[in-house]
N, C-alpha and C positions, 0 to 999 in steps of 0.2 A: 843286732836286731834280726829277728827271724824273718826270712824272706820267702820261706816255703810253708805251705799249710797242708798238713796231712789229714786225710779223712780215713780213720781206722774203722773198718766195718767188721763187727765181731769183737768189740773192745773188751768184753768181759771174759773172754776165753783165755786159755794159757798162752796161745800164740799172740792174740791181739793185745792182751794185758802186758806181756813182756815187750812187745813192740812199742807200745806207748811209753813204757819206762825208758827204753833205749832212746827213743826220739826226744823225750823230755830231758834226759841227761845231757844230750848233745848241745842243747841250748839253741839249736839252729831252726827249730820248727815251732809253729803254732799247731796245736793238735785238737782234732775233734773226734770223739769216739762215739760210734753208733752201736747200740745193743737194744735188745728187747726190754731189759730192766733199767737201762740208763745208769747213771752214776753221779758221784759228787764232783762238781766242777771245782778245780783248784788250779791256781797259777795259770800255766800255759795250756792246760788240758780242760777242754769243755766236753761234757757228755750230753748226748741226746738220746732219749728213749724213742724207738721207732719200730713199727711192725713192718719189716721188709717184704713180707708176703702181701701186704696191702699197698697196692700201687699208689692210691690216693694219699695215704698217710706218708709214704716215702717221699712223694713229690712235695707235699706240704712241708714236711720237716726239713727237707734239703733245699728248699727254694731260696733261702737267704745265704747259702754257703758259697757265695760267689768267689771267695778268695782261695778255694781249694786248688792246689797244684798237683797233689799226688793222692790217689786213692789206693789204700792198702786193704784188699778184700780177704778177710779170714773168717767170714760167717759160715755157719753150717747148721742145717736142720736135719735131725736124725729121723729115720723112718724104718719100719720093720723089714723092708726088703730093698735090694739094690735097685730094682725097677722103680720103686716108689721114691727113691732119693732124687731122681732126676728132676721131676717137675718143680718141687719147691726150691731146690738149690739153684737151678737155672733161673727160676723166676726172681729170686732175691737179687742175684747179680744183675739181671736185666733191669729190674726196677731201679737199682742204684745208678746204673749207667744212664738210663733214660732220664732220671731225675737230675743228676749232677752235670751231665755233659752240656745241656743248654745254658746253664747258669754260670758254670765255672769256665769262663772264657780263657783263662790262663792254664787250663788243665794240661799237665805235661806227661803224666804216666799213670797207668792202672796196673797194680801188682796183684796177682792172683795166687792164693795159697792152694796147692794141690797135695799130692802124696803118691805113694807107690801103687795106689789103685789104678793109676794110669797104665801100669805094667801088668795088671792082673794079680797083684800080690794077695788080694783078698780071696781070690778064686782057687788058688793052689800053687804048686811049684811053678815058678816062672824063670825065664832066662836071666841068669845073674853072671856078673854084675850088670844090672839094668842100665841102659844108656838112653839118653833123651831122645835119640832118633830110632829107638826100637819100634817095630811095626805095631799098630794098635791091635787090641783084642776085640772079640765080639761084644757089642754093647748089650745092655745099657751101662753107661759110666758117666756120671755127671761131671767129673773133673774134665773129661775130654770135651763134653758139650760146652762147658763154660769157656774153655780155651778157644774152641772153634768160634764161639760167639764173639769173643774179644778180637780174634783174628779178622773176622768178617767186618766187625764194626770199625776196627782201626784202619781198614783199607782206605777209607775216605776221611780220616781224621788226622789232626796234627799231633795228637798224643801217641805215645807208644805203650806197650804192655810188657810184662815179664811174668813168668810162672815159676814158683818155687816148689820143689818136690822134696820135702824132708822125709826122713824115716819116722819112727815113733818119736814124738816130741816130748821131752822131759822138762818139766818146770813146776812152778807152784801156781795153783789157781783152783779155788773151790768151785763146786757146782758145774764142773766141766766134764763132759762125757768121755773125753779122750785124754786122760791124765794118768799114765802108767806109774809115775813116781808116787802118787797118792795111793794108788791101788796097793803097791808093794809096801809102803810105809804103814798103812792101816792094817793090812794083812799081817805084817810082822809084829806090829804092836799088839794086836789081838792074840796072836800066837803066844807072845810073851806073857800077856795077862792071864792066859789060860794054862800057862806052864807046859806048853808043848813045843817041840822043835819046829824049825822052819822047814817046811817041805815045798819043793817046787810043785805047783798044782797043775801044770800044763801037760800036754801030750808027751809021751816018752821021747819021741824024736825031736821035740822042741828044745829039750834040755841040752842036746848036743849039736844042734844046728847053728850056723853062723847068723848073727843078727847085728844090727848097728842102731845107734840112737842119734837124735839130733837135739842138742841142748837149745832151750828156748831163747837164751840170750845170743847164742851164735846164730840162730835162725833170724833173729831180729836184725843183727848186723848184716847178714847176707841179704835180707830183704831190702834194706835201705841201699846197700851197695848196688844191687841189680836195678833198683828203681832210679838211681841217680848216676849210674855209670853208662857211658856210651856203649860199652860192651854188653850191657844187659838189655838193650832195646830189642823188643820182639823176640825174646829168647826164653827157653825153659832151662832150669838148672836143678840137678840133684844137689841137695845140701845135707851133709851129715857131719858128725864129729870128726871123721877122718880115720877112725879105728873101727874094729869089729871085735866081737867076742862071742863066747858060748855061755849060756846060762849056767852050765856045769862049773865054769870057773868063776863067774860073777856071783852066783848065789851064796857061796860060803863067805864072801867078803861082805855082802849085804847082811847076812846073819850075824857076822861078827860085830857090825855096827850096832845092832840091836841086842847084843849080848845073848845070842841064841845059838843053840846047837843046830846042826843040819842033819836031817834024817833023809833017807832015800826019797826020791820024787814019788808022788802019789797023784795020779791023774784024777782030778775032781773038778766039777763045775762050780766056780766061785759064786755064780749067780744063785745057785741052790744052797750051798753050804753056808753062805754068809747072809742068807735071807732072814734068818732069825736072830741076828746079832745086834739089833737096834738097842735092846735093853742093856746089853754088855757095853756098847759104845757110850750110852748115856752115863752108865756107872763109871766108866773110865774118865769121861769128861769131868765128872764131879771129883773123883778120887785124885786125879792128877792136876786139877785146876786148869784144864785145857780151855781154849776158846770155845764158847758154846756154838757148836755147829751141828745141824741135824744129820742123822745117819744117811739120809737120802742124798745130802749134798757132799758128803765127805769122800765118797769113792764111787767109781763106776765098775762094779764087778763084771758087768757084761763086756766092757772094753778089755779088762784083764783076761777074760776067757778068750776073747778074739786074738789078742797078741800071743798068749801062751799056747794057742792051738797051732801056731806055725811050726810044723815039724819038717820044715825045709828052710834052706838058706834064704834070708831076706836082706839082700845087699845091693847097692847101686854104685855105679861108676861116677865119681865126682871130679874126674879130670877136666871136664868141660869148664866148670867154674874156676878151677885153678888156672887153666890156660887163659881164661878171661880176666884173671886178676884177683880172685878172692882166695886168700890163703890161710884164713883163721882155722884153727882146729882146737878140739877139746878132748881131754882124756875122759872116756866114758865112766870109768870107775870113780875117778875124782868127782865127776859131775854128780853121780848118784849120791855119794857121801856128802857132798856139799848141799844138795837139795834136802836130804834127810836132816842134816844139821839145821838148815834154815827152817824146816818144818817144826823142829823142836824149839828153836829160838823163838818162833812165832806162837808157840804153845798150841800147835795144831795136832801134834802127836806127842805122847809122853817120851 
């Protein structure tokens, strides 16, 4: 019988969705998922639609969640600039904690999902491998503000917090702006449909720089570990697959999966060159009997441009989590191929 109740905030994203699946499989949790769109309640998983930017709506929707013991926060609101990201993303976390803390009297832990923006990875070359105790960079940075909020709030509380810092998270989830696996799969599928080879579209330096990934299932396991292990209390952890690679070696293997030839890289903005491909996608859905998904939902070319622009090493030191007791690892090549096969099996790509 479940003795813990998880409140997963951002339940419809790649991270939140895979976390819910992980918790559900364990059989040890009651699960409540929060998202703007809500979802279908099944079995031990209950979904609630809520506008986290609306304090009154958040308080109202969370008022009866007295049984919550663990909050897993993975919500995100995108904005055009780094400065504009701070206010909404800090407000959503604040609204959740303000709403749940007074009613969930057995609250044990709040887990915060972060990323390498803490180290300035989005700004340019940063000190690698990044460590959790690296000095901060010039703000704004909402990940830092969110952690500081939890640190200050926890000082007078009985619950503890943890912060997970994955690299690029790879998994399956439609309608999510941060889903590199879908970007690659749709880009490769369209290349094949058009009869052209697969070209790496990023900056030349990105093709040969070191990068690492974080499998969404591994991240879910690490998130629960940090939230339930004494070693995870009030700590931040880098979480990655445990290996690293260069796109120059991974790209041919991806192309082979889709039965494509590889041509030399050609730097291009996917947001521009893929902007006119909705008609092609709709034709592919019909031709190959794919699940009917809108072109706007199926991939975020902007996120692909963001990742493929990293013409510098993007790697972090994960020894802290290993010393604390988390030892799971994933082979990144096998991860990509497994995700692509799952996308095919679910008829999301041909």
